[in-house]
LOLUM-222927 format. One record per residue (C-alpha): residue in one letter; x, y, z. Coordinates in steps of 0.25 Angstrom, whole numbers, plus 5000, padded with zeros to 4 digits. Layout:
! LOLUM-222927
AXYZ...
! end
This chain:
! LOLUM-222927
M500050005000E501150095003A501850074990I500550114983R500250234991Q501650284989R501650264974E501350404968I501050364954D500350454944N498950394942A498950424928V500050334925D499650184922D500150094932P499949944930I500049914945H499650024954P498150084954P498050234952L498150314965L497150424967V497950494977L499450514974G500650564983E500950544998N499450565002D498650515014F497350555020A497950675027T498650735014V497450715006T496550795016E497750905017K497850925002V496350944999C496051025011A497251115009V496551174997V495451215006E496251255018Q497251345012K497151485018R497551565006H496851544992P497751494981T498151594971S497651514959W496351484966L496151634968I496451664954A495551564949L494451604958G494651754953I494451714939A493251624942G492651734951S492751834939L492051744930L490951714940F490751864942T490651884927L489651774927L488751844937I488851974929M488451904916I487251834923A486851974929Y486952034915T486251924908V485051934918G485052084917V485052094902G484551964897L484951844889G485151934877V486551954882W486851804879G487051754865L485651684864N484851704852V483851634843P484051514841V485151494851A484351524864W485251434872G486651484873F487851484883A486951464895I486451334891V487851294886N488451324899F487351264907V487551124900F489051144901W489051164916V488051054919G488950954911I490251004920A489450964932H489350814929A490850784931G490650794946T489550704948L490250604939I491550604946S490950604960A489650514959I489850424947L491350394950F491050384965L489950274962F490950204953R491950204964Q493050284956R494050324966W494750424957R493550524958T493950564972S494950674970I494150744959N492650724963R492550844972I493050934962A492050874951E490950884961A491151034964M491251054949T489950994947I489251084957F489851214952A489551174937I488151154941F488051294947C488651354934A487651264925G486451314933L486751454931F486551454916P485051404915A484751514926I485251624918H484851574904V483351584907G483551734906R482651784917I483451724928W482451774939V481451674934I482351554934Y481551494946W480551444936V481351324933F481251274947P479951194950Y479051224962Y479651364963P478451464965N478451574955Q477451684952M476851624939N476651484946M477451424934W478051284934P479351254927N479251174914F479651034918R479750984904S480951084901P482351024902L482851154908L482051124920W482550984920D483951044921V483551114934F483250984940A484450904935V485451004937G484851044951T484850894955Y486250884950L486751004958L486150954971V486650814970S488050854966L488050964977M487750864988F488750764982W489850864982Y489550914996L489350775002G490750734997M491350855003I490850835017P492050745023D493050845016L492350965022A492450905036T493950885033L494051035030R493151065043D494150985052R495351055046A494751195046T495651295053T494651405054K493251415060A492551455048R493151345040Q492751245051I491351295051T491151295036Y491751165033G491051105046I489651155040L489951095027S490450965032L489150935039G489750885052W490550775045R491350695055G491850585046S491150475055I490850335049R489350385049H489650505041W490550435031E489450325029L488350435026Y489350515018E489650395009A488150355007G487750495004Y488850514994L488550384987I487050424986L487350554980A488350494970A487250404966L486250514964A487250604957T487650494947P486350494939L486350644939V487650644930L486750584919S485450654922V485850804923H486550824910S485550734903V484450834908V485350944903S485450884890F483850874889D483851024888F484350994874A483850854871V482350874873S482350984863L482050964848L483251044843P484250974834G485550954841W484850944855H483750844853T484550714855T484550604865I486050594866F486050724874P485950664888P487150564888Y487850664879F487750774889V488050684901A489350634894G489750784891A489450834905I490350724911F491450754900S491450904903G491350884918M492550794919A493350884910L493051004920V493550914932V494850894925T494951044921L494751074936V495550964943V496850984935P497151114940I496651084954R497550974957S498751054953I498351184960F497951124973K499051014972L498050894972K498750804962D498950694972L497450694974I496950724960T497850634951L498050614937H497250484939H496050564942L496250654930E496550544921N495250474925M494450604922N495150614908K494650474905L493250514909I493350644900L493850554888T492650454890T491650564891S492350634879L492050514871L490650504875V490450654871G491150634858Y490150514855A488950604858Y489450704848A489550594837I488150534841E487550674840F487950684825F487550534822T486150554829A485950684820W486350614808Y485550484811S484350564815G484150614800N483750744806S484350854797T484150964807E484850874818L485950844809F486150984805V486351034819F487550934821W488150974808N487951114812R488751094825A489851034818L489951124806G489151244809P489451384815Y489751314829A490651204823W491851264831A491051234844Y490751094840W492151054836L492751124848M491751034856V492150914849F493650934850C493550974865N492650854869V492950744860I494350764854A495150824865P494850724876Q495350614867V496750644872F496350574885W496550444878I498050464880K498450444894K499550544894L498650654890R497550604899T498450624911N499050754906I498650864915I498650974905C498050894894M496850844903W496650994907I496551044893I495650934888S494750954900I494651104897L494351074882V493250974886N492551074894I492651174883G492151074873M490951034882W490551174883F490551184868E489751054867R488651124875F488751244866V488651164853I487451094858V486751214862I487151314852T487251234839S485951164841L485251304842H485851394833R485351324820D484051244822F482951204813L482751344805P483951404798S483251544799S483351534815W484851494815G485751584823M487151594830Y487451594844K488551684850P488851694865T488951834870W489951884880V488951864891D488851714887I490351694888L490451764901I489351684908L490051554903L491351604909G490651644921S490051514923F491551454924G491851564934L490651514943F491151374942F492651404945S492251494956L491451394963F492551284960L493651364965L492951394978F492651244980L494151214978R494551314988F493551284999L493151144998P493851014997M494050984982I494450844984A493650744991I494650715003S493850595009E493650524995V495150544991K495550485004G494650365001V495450324988M496850334995P497550214998Q497550245013A496050225013H496050085008P497150015016T496649875013E496449904998N497849964997T498449835003E497749754993I498249854982E499649834987V499549684986S498949694972T499949794968K501049704972L500449594964K500249684952E501649724953A502149584953F501249544942Y501649664934N503149644936H502949494932E502349544919L503449634916R504449524918S503649434909A503549534898N505049564899T505549424899G504449364890V504249254900S503049234909E503349184923
! end
């Protein structure tokens, strides 16, 4: 066991004998706690964190100004027109809802499948989910124009006209789906943090921190009874969250699929949107984790093995998305509907062809470099590809919304959509909202699940490690025997 624990191998390198380690270096339970808590407990804010927060805060302030300007003047300040009545707002809404799917996949589904490598990145992905939903919920609210009557979409809410929402509208389905997803994800995220919040409470050196973390930890004492209830509750929420991964973005896709508009009216949209959502969410996790592990010196806890597994999932979902792109064209051709076929030819060869081919390059072609292990484990390469994927996924939503609207059934009603400076600033401002919340999370809450990381360390499984040690010695003996046989050409 000591030999395995002392062996500091790069988990991205194939080793025929030793299983990949999820925590590298000379780490034990105490050092893991110290490394994670040190980020929260340092008295002075890191300079890089302050600079990033300043930039994100400026973008957030811009967002608030643009929303006030839009509400005060009207939606005419956006690039909307006839026939393109849906523009950046819906594009951004679908994009941010998709981003929110990675957290539930990593935390809930991989937890149910007992994938131990999720433990170092699940907390970051869960936080990303919460903040992405906040960004997504912003756009339908401001898209209605008269934002002061947005309460009409909520059922049972009394209003002066005694009107009920239209329950047959997919936009109302979004309210239920995204609202449920936010509630379950928030509970799942918070429940997982309770043991770590109690650790911060016990380590607090000021009265304010003791009270704050004491309230948030809900009186956690780490007793057997507490752990029993915690694990049962965590399992139940994971089981509840898992079907939401499939249902939420499927419901969002119904905004388009239940219409009769060519380019939208297709049954492939629910699985297509789910695969794309997981694809973009995974890419953003890699985009965030790569600088975090370097800035906060967490390379021993977030290893190349974690990142490589993420890149494998990105490659898998990239193939699914590419397959969906091809099937869309095949379905349009096979349907024999000339209008449907025209919409897809227009996407590839029309005035917005540049957006379509940029989408194809970023989402289908660029991730194929992950077939090569050397590139799949290269930090700079994976970071660039993850950014390209998110650019491509935003353009995917742009292509779906805009190209299906700007040329519909009647050539006399065709038009072009051009976003205004207000549209662009609101898009940038939504990233400011996301990163402002995310940076505050990194600074004041544990970004890595301390208790879960300890659970996958060798010290947590002494019996298992003894078996691994014996098995490893047998594997080493067999491996050496095979090498000798290969060199001598004689089997002993």
